C-alpha positions as CSV (number, residue, x, y, z in Angstrom):
1,M,0.0,0.0,0.0
2,S,1.4,3.5,-1.0
3,M,1.8,6.0,1.7
4,M,-0.8,8.4,0.3
5,R,-3.2,5.5,0.1
6,G,-2.4,4.7,3.7
7,F,-3.2,8.3,4.6
8,F,-6.6,8.1,2.9
9,T,-7.3,4.7,4.4
10,V,-6.6,5.7,8.0
11,G,-8.2,9.1,7.3
12,F,-11.4,7.5,6.0
13,W,-11.9,5.2,8.9
14,T,-11.0,7.9,11.4
15,L,-13.6,10.1,9.7
16,I,-16.3,7.4,10.1
17,S,-15.3,7.1,13.8
18,R,-15.4,10.9,14.3
19,V,-18.8,11.2,12.5
20,L,-20.2,8.5,14.9
21,G,-18.5,10.5,17.7
22,F,-20.5,13.5,16.6
23,F,-23.8,11.5,16.8
24,R,-22.6,10.4,20.3
25,D,-21.9,13.9,21.4
26,I,-25.2,15.2,19.9
27,F,-27.1,12.7,22.0
28,I,-25.1,13.5,25.1
29,A,-25.5,17.2,24.7
30,G,-29.3,16.8,24.1
31,V,-29.7,14.6,27.2
32,L,-27.2,16.2,29.6
33,G,-26.3,19.6,28.2
34,A,-23.7,21.3,30.3
35,S,-25.2,19.9,33.5
36,P,-23.1,18.7,36.6
37,V,-23.5,15.1,35.3
38,A,-22.1,16.1,31.9
39,E,-19.2,17.9,33.5
40,A,-18.5,15.0,35.8
41,F,-18.5,12.5,33.0
42,V,-16.3,14.6,30.8
43,V,-13.6,14.9,33.5
44,A,-13.9,11.2,34.5
45,F,-13.5,10.1,30.9
46,S,-10.5,12.4,30.5
47,L,-8.7,10.5,33.4
48,P,-7.9,7.3,31.4
49,N,-7.3,9.4,28.3
50,L,-4.7,11.4,30.3
51,F,-2.7,8.2,30.9
52,R,-3.5,7.0,27.4
53,R,-1.0,9.6,26.1
54,F,1.7,7.8,28.0
55,F,0.9,4.1,27.2
56,A,-1.4,4.0,24.2
57,E,-0.7,6.4,21.3
58,G,1.9,8.1,23.6
59,A,5.3,7.3,24.9
60,F,5.3,3.5,24.8
61,N,4.0,3.2,21.3
62,M,6.1,6.0,19.9
63,A,9.2,4.1,21.1
64,F,7.8,0.7,20.2
65,V,6.7,1.3,16.6
66,P,10.2,2.4,15.2
67,M,11.9,-0.5,17.0
68,F,9.3,-3.1,15.8
69,S,9.3,-1.7,12.3
70,K,13.1,-2.1,12.0
71,K,13.0,-5.6,13.5
72,L,10.2,-6.5,11.0
73,E,12.2,-5.1,8.1
74,A,15.3,-7.0,9.2
75,G,13.5,-10.3,10.2
76,D,15.0,-10.0,13.7
77,A,12.4,-11.9,15.7
78,P,9.8,-9.1,15.7
79,L,7.0,-11.3,17.2
80,V,9.1,-12.2,20.2
81,F,9.8,-8.6,20.8
82,A,6.1,-7.7,20.5
83,K,5.1,-10.4,23.0
84,D,7.6,-9.3,25.5
85,A,6.5,-5.6,25.2
86,L,2.8,-6.6,25.4
87,S,3.4,-8.7,28.6
88,M,5.4,-6.0,30.3
89,L,3.0,-3.2,29.4
90,G,0.1,-5.3,30.7
91,L,1.9,-5.7,34.1
92,V,2.6,-2.0,34.4
93,L,-1.0,-1.1,33.6
94,I,-2.5,-3.5,36.1
95,A,-0.4,-1.9,38.8
96,L,-1.4,1.6,37.6
97,N,-5.1,0.6,37.8
98,V,-4.8,-0.6,41.4
99,I,-3.1,2.6,42.5
100,A,-5.5,4.9,40.5
101,L,-8.7,3.3,41.8
102,M,-7.5,3.8,45.4
103,A,-6.3,7.4,44.7
104,M,-9.3,8.5,42.6
105,P,-10.4,11.4,44.8
106,Y,-6.9,12.9,44.7
107,L,-6.8,12.4,40.9
108,V,-10.2,14.2,40.5
109,W,-8.9,17.0,42.7
110,L,-5.8,17.4,40.5
111,M,-8.0,17.5,37.4
112,A,-10.8,19.8,38.6
113,S,-10.3,21.3,42.1
114,G,-13.1,23.7,41.3
115,F,-15.5,20.7,41.7
116,S,-14.7,20.4,45.5
117,G,-17.6,21.0,47.7
118,D,-20.4,20.3,45.2
119,E,-22.0,17.3,43.6
120,R,-19.7,17.2,40.6
121,F,-16.8,16.0,42.7
122,D,-18.5,12.9,44.1
123,L,-20.0,12.1,40.7
124,T,-16.6,12.3,39.0
125,V,-15.0,10.0,41.6
126,V,-17.7,7.4,41.0
127,F,-17.5,7.7,37.2
128,G,-13.7,7.8,37.3
129,R,-13.4,4.5,39.1
130,I,-15.7,2.8,36.6
131,A,-14.1,4.3,33.5
132,F,-10.4,4.1,34.5
133,P,-9.8,0.4,33.6
134,Y,-10.2,1.5,30.0
135,I,-6.6,2.5,30.0
136,L,-5.5,-1.2,30.3
137,F,-7.5,-2.4,27.3
138,I,-6.9,0.6,25.0
139,S,-3.1,0.6,25.7
140,L,-2.8,-3.0,24.8
141,A,-5.0,-2.4,21.7
142,A,-2.7,0.5,20.7
143,L,0.4,-1.7,20.9
144,I,-1.3,-4.4,18.7
145,S,-2.4,-1.6,16.4
146,G,1.3,-0.5,16.2
147,V,2.2,-4.0,15.0
148,L,-0.5,-3.9,12.3
149,N,0.5,-0.4,11.2
150,S,4.1,-1.5,11.0
151,A,3.1,-4.3,8.7
152,G,1.2,-1.9,6.5
153,K,-2.2,-3.2,7.6
154,F,-4.0,0.0,8.6
155,I,-7.7,-0.8,8.3
156,A,-8.4,-2.8,11.5
157,A,-6.4,-0.4,13.7
158,A,-8.1,2.7,12.1
159,A,-11.6,1.1,12.4
160,A,-11.3,0.0,16.0
161,P,-12.2,3.4,17.6
162,I,-15.6,3.1,15.9
163,L,-16.5,0.5,18.6
164,L,-16.1,3.1,21.4
165,N,-18.6,5.4,19.8
166,L,-21.0,2.5,19.1
167,C,-20.8,1.5,22.8
168,F,-21.6,5.1,23.9
169,I,-24.6,5.4,21.5
170,A,-25.9,2.0,22.6
171,A,-25.5,2.9,26.3
172,L,-27.5,6.2,25.7
173,F,-30.3,4.5,24.0
174,V,-30.6,1.5,26.3
175,A,-30.3,3.7,29.4
176,S,-33.0,6.1,28.1
177,W,-35.3,3.2,27.2
178,M,-34.8,1.3,30.5
179,G,-34.9,4.4,32.7
180,W,-31.3,3.8,33.9
181,N,-28.9,6.5,35.2
182,I,-27.4,8.1,32.1
183,G,-24.2,9.1,33.7
184,L,-23.5,5.6,35.1
185,A,-24.5,4.0,31.8
186,L,-22.0,6.1,29.9
187,A,-19.3,5.4,32.5
188,W,-19.8,1.6,32.3
189,S,-19.7,1.8,28.5
190,V,-16.1,3.0,28.6
191,P,-14.3,-0.2,29.8
192,L,-16.7,-2.3,27.8
193,A,-15.6,-0.4,24.7
194,G,-12.0,-1.0,25.6
195,V,-12.6,-4.8,25.8
196,A,-14.3,-4.6,22.3
197,Q,-11.4,-2.6,20.8
198,L,-8.8,-4.9,22.2
199,S,-10.6,-8.0,21.0
200,F,-11.0,-6.5,17.5
201,V,-7.4,-5.7,16.8
202,W,-6.1,-8.9,18.5
203,V,-8.2,-11.0,16.0
204,A,-7.0,-8.8,13.1
205,A,-3.4,-9.3,14.2
206,Y,-3.9,-13.0,14.6
207,R,-5.3,-13.2,11.0
208,A,-2.3,-11.2,9.8
209,G,0.1,-13.8,11.3
210,F,0.9,-12.1,14.6
211,S,-0.3,-14.3,17.5
212,L,0.2,-12.0,20.4
213,V,-0.5,-14.1,23.4
214,P,0.9,-12.6,26.7
215,R,3.4,-14.5,28.7
216,M,5.3,-14.2,31.9
217,P,6.7,-10.6,31.9
218,R,10.5,-10.5,31.7
219,M,12.9,-7.5,31.4
220,T,15.0,-8.2,28.4
221,P,17.9,-6.0,27.1
222,E,15.6,-4.8,24.3
223,L,12.8,-3.8,26.7
224,R,15.4,-1.9,28.7
225,R,16.4,0.0,25.5
226,L,12.7,0.5,24.8
227,A,12.2,2.0,28.3
228,L,15.2,4.3,27.8
229,I,13.8,5.5,24.5
230,A,10.3,5.9,25.9
231,A,11.3,7.7,29.1
232,P,11.8,11.1,27.4
233,V,8.5,10.7,25.5
234,A,6.8,9.8,28.7
235,L,8.2,13.0,30.3
236,A,7.1,15.0,27.3
237,G,3.7,13.4,27.5
238,G,3.6,14.3,31.2
239,V,4.2,17.9,30.3
240,V,1.4,17.8,27.7
241,Q,-0.9,16.4,30.3
242,V,0.0,19.3,32.7
243,N,-1.0,21.6,29.8
244,L,-4.4,19.9,29.8
245,L,-4.6,20.0,33.6
246,V,-4.1,23.8,33.4
247,G,-7.1,24.0,31.1
248,R,-9.3,21.7,33.2
249,Q,-8.4,23.5,36.4
250,I,-9.4,26.9,35.0
251,A,-12.6,25.5,33.5
252,S,-13.6,23.8,36.7
253,Y,-14.1,27.3,38.3
254,F,-16.7,28.2,35.7
255,E,-20.0,26.3,35.8
256,G,-20.5,24.5,32.5
257,A,-17.1,25.4,31.1
258,N,-15.7,21.8,31.1
259,A,-18.7,20.7,29.0
260,W,-18.3,23.7,26.6
261,L,-14.6,23.1,26.1
262,Y,-15.3,19.4,25.6
263,Y,-17.9,20.0,22.8
264,A,-15.5,22.6,21.1
265,D,-12.7,20.0,21.4
266,R,-14.8,17.5,19.6
267,L,-15.3,19.8,16.7
268,Y,-11.7,20.6,16.1
269,Q,-10.7,17.0,16.8
270,L,-12.5,15.9,13.6
271,P,-10.0,17.4,11.2
272,L,-7.1,16.8,13.7
273,G,-8.1,13.1,13.9
274,V,-8.7,12.6,10.1
275,V,-5.5,14.4,9.0
276,G,-3.1,14.6,11.9
277,I,-3.6,11.1,13.3
278,A,-3.6,9.6,9.8
279,V,-0.2,11.3,9.1
280,G,1.3,10.2,12.4
281,I,0.2,6.6,12.1
282,V,1.4,6.1,8.5
283,L,4.5,8.3,8.5
284,L,6.3,6.9,11.6
285,P,6.6,3.2,10.5
286,D,7.4,4.3,6.9
287,L,10.2,6.6,8.0
288,S,11.5,4.0,10.4
289,R,11.7,1.4,7.6
290,R,13.4,3.8,5.2
291,L,16.0,4.9,7.7
292,R,16.7,1.2,8.5
293,V,17.9,0.7,4.9
294,G,19.5,4.2,4.6
295,D,16.9,5.6,2.2
296,E,17.2,9.3,3.0
297,S,15.8,10.5,-0.3
298,G,12.7,8.2,0.2
299,G,12.3,9.6,3.7
300,R,12.3,13.2,2.4
301,E,9.7,12.2,-0.2
302,A,7.5,10.6,2.4
303,F,7.8,13.7,4.6
304,N,6.8,16.0,1.8
305,R,3.9,14.0,0.7
306,A,2.6,13.9,4.3
307,A,3.1,17.7,4.5
308,E,1.2,18.2,1.3
309,F,-1.7,16.0,2.6
310,S,-1.8,17.8,5.9
311,L,-1.8,21.3,4.4
312,L,-4.4,20.5,1.7
313,L,-6.9,19.4,4.3
314,T,-6.0,21.3,7.5
315,I,-6.0,25.0,6.3
316,P,-9.5,24.9,4.8
317,A,-10.8,23.1,7.9
318,A,-9.3,25.8,10.1
319,V,-10.9,28.5,8.0
320,A,-14.3,26.8,8.3
321,L,-14.0,26.6,12.1
322,L,-13.2,30.4,12.2
323,V,-15.9,31.4,9.7
324,I,-19.0,29.5,10.9
325,P,-18.4,28.2,14.5
326,T,-21.8,29.3,15.8
327,T,-23.6,27.6,12.9
328,L,-21.7,24.3,13.4
329,V,-22.3,24.2,17.2
330,S,-25.9,25.3,16.9
331,V,-26.9,22.7,14.3
332,L,-24.9,19.9,15.8
333,F,-25.6,20.3,19.6
334,E,-28.3,22.9,20.3
335,R,-31.3,20.8,21.3
336,G,-32.8,19.4,24.5
337,A,-30.7,20.4,27.5
338,F,-28.1,22.2,25.3
339,T,-29.2,25.9,25.2
340,S,-28.4,28.9,23.0
341,A,-26.1,30.2,25.8
342,D,-24.2,26.9,25.6
343,T,-24.0,27.4,21.9
344,S,-22.4,30.8,22.2
345,A,-19.8,29.7,24.7
346,T,-18.9,26.6,22.8
347,A,-18.7,28.5,19.5
348,L,-16.2,31.0,20.9
349,A,-13.9,28.1,22.2
350,T,-14.3,26.4,18.8
351,A,-13.0,29.4,16.9
352,I,-10.0,29.8,19.2
353,Y,-9.1,26.1,18.8
354,G,-9.5,26.6,15.0
355,L,-6.7,29.2,15.2
356,G,-4.4,26.4,16.6
357,L,-5.6,23.6,14.3
358,P,-2.8,23.9,11.7
359,A,-0.2,23.8,14.5
360,F,-1.8,20.7,16.2
361,V,-1.9,18.8,12.8
362,L,1.6,19.8,11.8
363,Q,3.0,18.6,15.1
364,K,1.9,15.1,14.0
365,L,4.0,15.7,10.8
366,Y,7.2,16.8,12.5
367,Q,7.2,14.5,15.5
368,P,7.9,11.3,13.5
369,L,11.1,12.9,12.2
370,F,12.4,12.7,15.7
371,F,10.8,9.4,16.8
372,A,11.9,7.5,13.7
373,R,15.5,8.4,14.6
374,E,14.9,7.4,18.2
375,D,15.4,11.0,19.3
376,T,12.9,11.3,22.1
377,K,14.7,13.9,24.2
378,S,14.3,16.9,21.9
379,P,10.4,16.7,21.9
380,F,10.5,16.6,25.7
381,Y,12.5,19.9,25.8
382,F,10.1,21.4,23.3
383,A,7.1,20.3,25.4
384,L,8.5,22.2,28.4
385,V,8.6,25.4,26.3
386,A,4.9,24.7,25.2
387,L,4.0,24.1,28.9
388,A,5.5,27.5,29.9
389,V,3.7,29.3,27.1
390,N,0.3,27.6,28.0
391,A,0.5,28.4,31.7
392,V,1.6,32.0,31.2
393,V,-1.1,32.7,28.5
394,A,-3.9,30.9,30.3
395,L,-3.3,32.4,33.7
396,C,-2.6,35.9,32.4
397,L,-5.8,35.9,30.2
398,R,-8.1,34.3,32.8
399,P,-9.1,37.7,34.4
400,Y,-10.1,39.0,31.0
401,F,-11.5,36.0,29.1
402,G,-12.6,33.6,31.9
403,F,-12.8,29.9,30.8
404,L,-11.7,30.9,27.2
405,S,-8.2,31.5,28.6
406,A,-7.8,27.7,28.6
407,A,-8.5,27.6,24.9
408,Y,-6.1,30.5,24.2
409,G,-3.4,28.8,26.3
410,A,-3.8,25.5,24.3
411,T,-3.6,27.3,21.0
412,F,-0.6,29.4,21.8
413,A,1.1,26.3,23.2
414,G,0.4,24.4,20.0
415,W,2.1,27.0,17.9
416,A,5.0,27.2,20.3
417,M,5.5,23.5,20.1
418,L,5.4,23.5,16.3
419,V,8.0,26.3,16.1
420,C,10.3,24.3,18.4
421,L,9.8,21.1,16.3
422,W,10.5,22.9,13.1
423,W,13.6,24.5,14.6
424,G,14.9,21.2,16.0
425,S,14.3,19.4,12.7
426,R,16.9,21.4,10.9
427,K,19.6,19.1,12.2
428,F,18.1,16.3,10.0
429,G,19.2,18.2,6.9
430,E,17.4,17.7,3.6
431,A,15.2,15.0,5.0
432,A,13.2,17.5,7.0
433,H,13.0,20.2,4.3
434,L,10.0,21.0,2.2
435,E,10.5,20.8,-1.5
436,P,10.5,24.1,-3.4
437,A,7.4,23.1,-5.3
438,L,5.5,22.4,-2.1
439,R,6.7,25.6,-0.5
440,A,5.3,27.5,-3.5
441,K,2.0,25.7,-3.1
442,V,1.5,26.7,0.5
443,G,0.4,30.3,-0.4
444,R,-1.9,29.0,-3.1
445,I,-3.5,26.6,-0.7
446,F,-4.0,29.4,1.8
447,L,-5.6,31.6,-0.9
448,A,-7.9,28.8,-2.0
449,S,-9.0,28.3,1.6
450,L,-9.8,32.0,2.0
451,M,-11.8,31.9,-1.2
452,M,-13.7,28.9,0.2
453,G,-14.2,30.7,3.5
454,A,-15.8,33.6,1.7
455,V,-18.2,31.3,-0.2
456,V,-19.1,29.4,3.1
457,W,-19.8,32.7,4.9
458,G,-22.0,33.9,2.1
459,T,-23.8,30.6,1.8
460,T,-24.5,30.5,5.5
461,A,-25.8,34.1,5.4
462,L,-28.2,33.2,2.6
463,M,-29.4,30.1,4.3
464,S,-29.8,31.8,7.7
465,P,-33.7,31.5,7.7
466,V,-33.5,27.8,6.8
467,L,-31.0,27.2,9.6
468,Q,-33.6,28.4,12.1
469,M,-36.3,26.0,10.9
470,S,-36.6,22.8,12.9
471,G,-36.1,19.7,10.7
472,Y,-34.2,21.6,8.0
473,R,-31.2,22.6,10.0
474,V,-29.0,19.5,9.4
475,P,-29.8,19.4,5.6
476,A,-29.0,23.1,5.4
477,L,-25.6,22.6,7.1
478,L,-24.8,19.7,4.8
479,I,-25.6,21.9,1.8
480,I,-23.2,24.6,3.2
481,L,-20.5,22.0,3.6
482,V,-21.0,20.5,0.1
483,V,-20.9,24.0,-1.4
484,G,-17.8,24.8,0.6
485,L,-16.1,21.6,-0.6
486,G,-17.0,22.3,-4.2
487,S,-15.7,25.9,-3.9
488,Y,-12.4,24.7,-2.5
489,V,-11.9,22.3,-5.3
490,L,-12.7,25.1,-7.8
491,A,-10.5,27.6,-6.0
492,G,-7.7,25.0,-5.8
493,R,-7.8,24.7,-9.6
494,I,-8.0,28.5,-10.1
495,T,-5.1,29.2,-7.8
496,G,-3.0,26.3,-9.0
497,A,-2.9,24.7,-5.5
498,F,-4.1,21.3,-6.7
499,T,-6.3,19.5,-9.2
500,V,-8.5,16.5,-8.7
501,G,-6.5,14.6,-11.3
502,E,-3.3,15.3,-9.5
503,L,-4.7,13.9,-6.2
504,R,-5.9,10.8,-8.0
505,R,-2.5,10.2,-9.5
506,K,-0.8,10.5,-6.1
507,L,-3.4,8.1,-4.6
508,R,-2.6,5.5,-7.3
509,D,1.2,5.9,-6.9
């Protein structure tokens, strides 16, 4: 499978998952709105996801994938290495779960001290204890997904997250039908989804020839090397989580703010997931394999094609989030318990995150340059810079912008991290340079995106009466998005940014 085809494969399945995620969030918003139960669930669900950055798509996997890819390329007992890594990871995660379940009140306080003294705190502790074991299942699933991705088999790993959203949606419908507690039903659906995802990718790996059966954990020299490589990534991940904690802490002192930021996060995570995650998943093993055989020119080609893919999709997505955030939030979430006031607050946060979207995506492009070379220390130092920027911006702006200071902090930190990654990548020479032809395209892509933004803004204004009519709002939004897509394709052709035929050729190559 070509790298561009890999991008589109992962991107397609990620898109399906994120669309289902929108349906999930629409239902949650309609039933819970920005209520205490909604805020408690959001924070509780963020607890296993916090540690997920370390063990799932984070430190462990970023170190594991390059090592496994090189072993697979060289035929150096890759399955033995994967089994040892799986077994040791499982042991560490079981110990983590025991500690976390006992210390849950302290974890909740660290995440949202503003909840102390009201019902949100106790609810979050209960939901957190139920949801936290998800980290065990999703981390093991992520390691197995890394095995599949290294072997060029992207579909199962990319499709697995769909199961999480299906479990959430099923829990909402069953709980509503049976009259169960919605918050508890959502909390219990989290670990059940983890089991489903782990089972799905394990079966896929088994069918691909990788029988990953855990065995007695043992610390081998290779696992020691893996731990040494992963340690700086873990520290960098810890810094990133402190960034998130800053935002959560600030939001916890504003009623409803955690829910508003969550729904805004879901909107900008759609393009980030489709583009950024697809790039990171496909590019890292590809670069690792090329470096293993000394193919520097191939590595540069892979980097540039990933950059082109990222820019073509990210810039117009960012423009759309800036131009029509209120329309997006209103149509998708404003129903039931989710009010117009919730829409206004969420839309402001969405626009701020939109400003940072290109930086968040391009980080996924530059990070593999370091991880493929087993340089995990540099991203750690860069993460410290981003942390400082986030903390200073968020705390300084809090008196003026309230909960929105958390979104501003995250956005400024994202750009700071990207600048650091770009600056640090210069040591890799030509392998990290954008081709002159691609650099010339960037301005044209930006111009095409602005032209699309003008069309989207005008179309939204024309359809404003329809957007207020119950039953026609979703079709109206779909029309706006289709018109926007068509205008972007036309603008791309006019400006010379790209053509449909060019994209087709690259997909076939």
